[in-house]
C-alpha positions as CSV (number, residue, x, y, z in Angstrom):
1,X,-19.8,3.2,-16.9
2,X,-17.3,1.6,-19.6
3,X,-15.4,-1.2,-17.7
4,X,-12.7,-3.5,-20.1
5,X,-13.8,-6.5,-18.1
6,X,-15.2,-7.6,-14.9
7,X,-14.5,-10.8,-13.1
8,X,-17.2,-11.8,-10.4
9,X,-16.2,-13.1,-6.7
10,X,-17.8,-16.7,-7.9
11,X,-14.8,-16.6,-10.2
12,X,-12.2,-15.1,-8.2
13,X,-12.8,-18.3,-5.8
14,X,-12.1,-20.9,-8.7
15,X,-9.0,-18.9,-9.4
16,X,-8.0,-18.9,-5.9
17,X,-4.4,-20.7,-6.7
18,X,-3.3,-18.6,-9.3
19,X,-5.3,-15.5,-8.3
20,X,-7.6,-12.8,-9.5
21,X,-5.3,-10.5,-12.2
22,X,-8.1,-7.5,-11.2
23,X,-11.4,-7.9,-9.9
24,X,-14.1,-4.9,-10.4
25,X,-17.7,-5.3,-8.3
26,X,-19.8,-3.0,-9.6
27,X,-22.2,-1.0,-7.3
28,X,-24.6,1.7,-7.8
29,X,-22.2,4.6,-7.6
30,X,-19.2,3.3,-7.6
31,X,-16.3,0.8,-8.9
32,X,-14.5,-1.5,-6.6
33,X,-11.3,-3.4,-7.0
34,X,-10.1,-5.7,-4.7
35,X,-6.8,-8.0,-3.9
36,X,-6.0,-10.6,-1.4
37,X,-2.4,-11.5,-1.2
38,X,-3.2,-14.9,-0.2
39,X,-3.9,-15.5,-3.8
40,X,-0.3,-14.0,-4.8
41,X,0.8,-10.8,-6.2
42,X,-1.9,-10.1,-8.8
43,X,0.8,-7.6,-10.6
44,X,1.6,-5.6,-7.4
45,X,5.4,-5.1,-7.4
46,X,7.4,-3.5,-4.5
47,X,9.5,0.0,-4.5
48,X,11.5,1.8,-2.5
49,X,12.6,5.5,-2.4
50,X,14.4,8.1,0.0
51,X,17.5,6.4,0.2
52,X,20.8,6.3,-2.0
53,X,20.5,3.5,-4.4
54,X,23.8,3.0,-4.4
55,X,24.0,1.8,-0.6
56,X,20.7,-0.1,-0.6
57,X,22.4,-3.3,1.3
58,X,23.3,-0.9,4.5
59,X,19.1,-0.4,4.7
60,X,18.5,-4.1,4.6
61,X,15.8,-3.5,1.7
62,X,13.3,-6.8,1.0
63,X,10.3,-7.7,-0.5
64,X,7.7,-10.5,-1.9
65,X,5.2,-13.0,-1.2
66,X,6.3,-14.5,2.5
67,X,4.6,-16.8,4.6
68,X,3.1,-15.0,7.2
69,X,4.2,-15.1,10.5
70,X,3.6,-16.7,13.8
71,X,-0.1,-16.6,14.4
72,X,-1.8,-16.7,10.8
73,X,-2.1,-18.6,8.4
74,X,-1.2,-18.1,4.7
75,X,0.8,-15.2,2.6
76,X,1.1,-11.7,2.4
77,X,3.2,-9.2,0.3
78,X,6.1,-8.9,2.8
79,X,8.0,-5.3,2.7
80,X,11.2,-4.6,5.5
81,X,13.5,-1.9,5.2
82,X,16.0,-0.1,8.1
83,X,15.3,3.4,8.0
84,X,18.3,5.0,8.2
85,X,18.2,8.0,5.9
86,X,15.2,9.2,8.5
87,X,12.8,9.0,5.3
88,X,12.6,5.8,3.9
89,X,9.4,5.0,1.8
90,X,8.6,1.4,1.1
91,X,5.0,0.8,-1.3
92,X,3.7,-1.5,-3.7
93,X,2.3,-0.3,-6.8
94,X,0.0,-1.0,-9.5
95,X,-1.5,0.0,-13.1
96,X,-5.2,-0.7,-12.7
97,X,-7.3,-0.7,-16.4
98,X,-10.7,-0.7,-16.8
99,X,-12.0,2.5,-15.6
100,X,-14.1,5.3,-17.7
101,X,-11.3,7.1,-20.0
102,X,-10.3,10.7,-19.1
103,X,-12.8,10.7,-16.2
104,X,-12.5,12.2,-12.8
105,X,-13.1,9.9,-9.5
106,X,-12.8,9.9,-5.9
107,X,-10.4,6.7,-4.6
108,X,-10.7,5.3,-1.3
109,X,-8.3,3.0,0.3
110,X,-9.2,-0.3,2.9
111,X,-6.1,-1.4,3.4
112,X,-4.9,-4.6,6.1
113,X,-1.4,-5.5,7.0
114,X,0.0,-7.2,10.0
115,X,2.1,-5.1,12.2
116,X,4.6,-5.7,14.9
117,X,4.9,-1.8,16.2
118,X,3.0,-1.6,19.4
119,X,1.0,1.2,20.7
120,X,3.4,4.2,22.5
121,X,6.5,2.4,22.1
122,X,9.6,4.0,22.6
123,X,12.4,4.2,19.2
124,X,15.0,5.7,17.4
125,X,14.4,9.1,15.9
126,X,10.6,8.0,16.4
127,X,7.9,5.7,17.2
128,X,8.1,2.2,15.3
129,X,4.3,2.4,15.2
130,X,3.3,6.1,15.3
131,X,6.1,7.3,13.4
132,X,5.7,5.3,10.4
133,X,2.7,7.0,8.2
134,X,1.0,4.5,5.5
135,X,-0.2,6.5,2.5
136,X,-2.2,6.1,-0.3
137,X,-1.1,7.9,-3.9
138,X,-1.9,7.7,-7.5
139,X,-0.4,9.1,-10.7
140,X,-0.6,9.5,-14.6
141,X,3.1,7.2,-15.0
142,X,4.5,4.3,-12.5
143,X,6.0,5.4,-9.1
144,X,9.5,4.7,-9.0
145,X,12.6,6.6,-7.3
146,X,14.1,8.9,-9.4
147,X,17.5,9.8,-8.0
148,X,17.0,10.3,-4.4
149,X,13.3,10.5,-4.0
150,X,10.2,9.3,-5.6
151,X,9.0,10.6,-8.8
152,X,5.1,11.8,-7.6
153,X,5.1,14.3,-5.1
154,X,3.8,12.3,-1.8
155,X,4.9,15.0,1.0
156,X,7.0,14.1,3.5
157,X,6.5,11.7,6.4
158,X,3.8,12.8,8.3
159,X,2.4,15.2,5.4
160,X,0.3,14.7,2.6
161,X,1.7,15.3,-0.6
162,X,-0.1,16.6,-3.9
163,X,-0.7,12.9,-5.1
164,X,-0.7,11.5,-1.8
165,X,-2.7,11.3,1.6
166,X,-1.8,9.8,5.1
167,X,-4.4,7.0,5.7
168,X,-2.9,6.6,9.2
169,X,0.0,4.6,11.2
170,X,1.0,1.4,11.8
171,X,0.8,1.1,15.3
172,X,-1.5,-1.6,16.6
173,X,-3.2,-2.6,19.5
174,X,-1.9,-5.4,21.8
175,X,1.6,-5.8,20.0
176,X,4.6,-5.9,22.2
177,X,7.5,-3.0,22.1
178,X,9.9,-5.6,21.7
179,X,8.7,-6.4,18.1
180,X,8.1,-10.2,18.8
181,X,4.3,-10.2,18.5
182,X,2.5,-9.7,14.9
183,X,-1.3,-8.1,15.0
184,X,-3.3,-6.9,12.3
185,X,-4.7,-3.6,11.4
186,X,-7.2,-2.2,9.0
187,X,-6.9,1.4,7.9
188,X,-10.0,2.9,6.1
189,X,-10.0,6.7,6.0
190,X,-13.1,8.1,4.1
191,X,-11.8,12.0,4.6
192,X,-8.7,10.3,3.1
193,X,-9.6,9.5,-0.3
194,X,-7.7,11.1,-3.7
195,X,-9.2,13.5,-6.4
196,X,-7.8,11.3,-9.5
197,X,-8.6,11.6,-13.3
198,X,-7.8,8.4,-15.2
199,X,-5.5,8.5,-18.2
200,X,-6.8,8.2,-21.9
201,X,-6.9,4.7,-21.7
202,X,-9.4,4.7,-18.3
203,X,-6.3,3.4,-16.6
204,X,-4.3,5.0,-13.5
205,X,-1.5,4.1,-11.0
206,X,-1.7,3.3,-7.5
207,X,0.8,2.9,-4.9
208,X,0.0,2.5,-1.2
209,X,3.3,2.2,1.4
210,X,4.9,3.3,4.3
211,X,7.0,7.4,5.0
212,X,8.8,6.3,8.0
213,X,10.5,8.8,10.8
214,X,11.2,6.0,12.9
215,X,15.2,5.3,12.1
216,X,14.8,1.3,12.9
217,X,13.9,-1.4,10.7
218,X,10.0,-1.7,9.7
219,X,8.5,-5.2,8.6
220,X,5.1,-5.4,7.5
221,X,2.8,-7.8,5.8
222,X,0.1,-6.4,3.7
223,X,-3.1,-8.7,3.2
224,X,-5.7,-7.5,1.2
225,X,-6.1,-3.9,-0.9
226,X,-9.5,-2.7,-1.3
227,X,-9.9,0.8,-3.7
228,X,-13.4,2.2,-4.2
229,X,-13.8,4.5,-7.3
230,X,-16.8,7.1,-7.1
231,X,-17.4,9.1,-10.3
232,X,-17.3,12.4,-9.8
């Protein structure tokens, strides 16, 4: 398989202060890219969609590398917003390079994040945990808001889209319904893989984010994103 560059784990550990830009790990039948936001943003950037762009202040949008909340050490990529549109999409995106050109893959996500949304809690319009769905998507162009919506078919709230699939929700056991305690959650759904085709240069855009039916404020801290590419 063609890969434009390989960065072994030993090199990544030496670059812990600056972060690894793109880490490929070769397996017998798959390639993996893995990112820890403990090491910086590593070219992941934040985006928001499904809200009126001329009224961003009302939605209290915020993003960026932040220290993790009480009980955790290190940093994470924080996304926060108040879902006044009943459909706010908050996401991280990155262009992945180094795959085989114009080739088909199955892509599987493993993501770890911190959430303060407890299980079975009541909320405006929906639950703060079970009504905030995490999606994994891809595109051949940069995903971004176009008008009101995302320029990639991601589906609405709990529904899959043509280029995105729901991986689960942000409800986490042992978190309190008052939002005062953050807990870690990892989602890895082998039945929710994406069928992608890379661009002619071996690249593809990926995005990971939440589609919300909860009409309150959601603040998440992403810790790790890993994607496994299996040739088809």
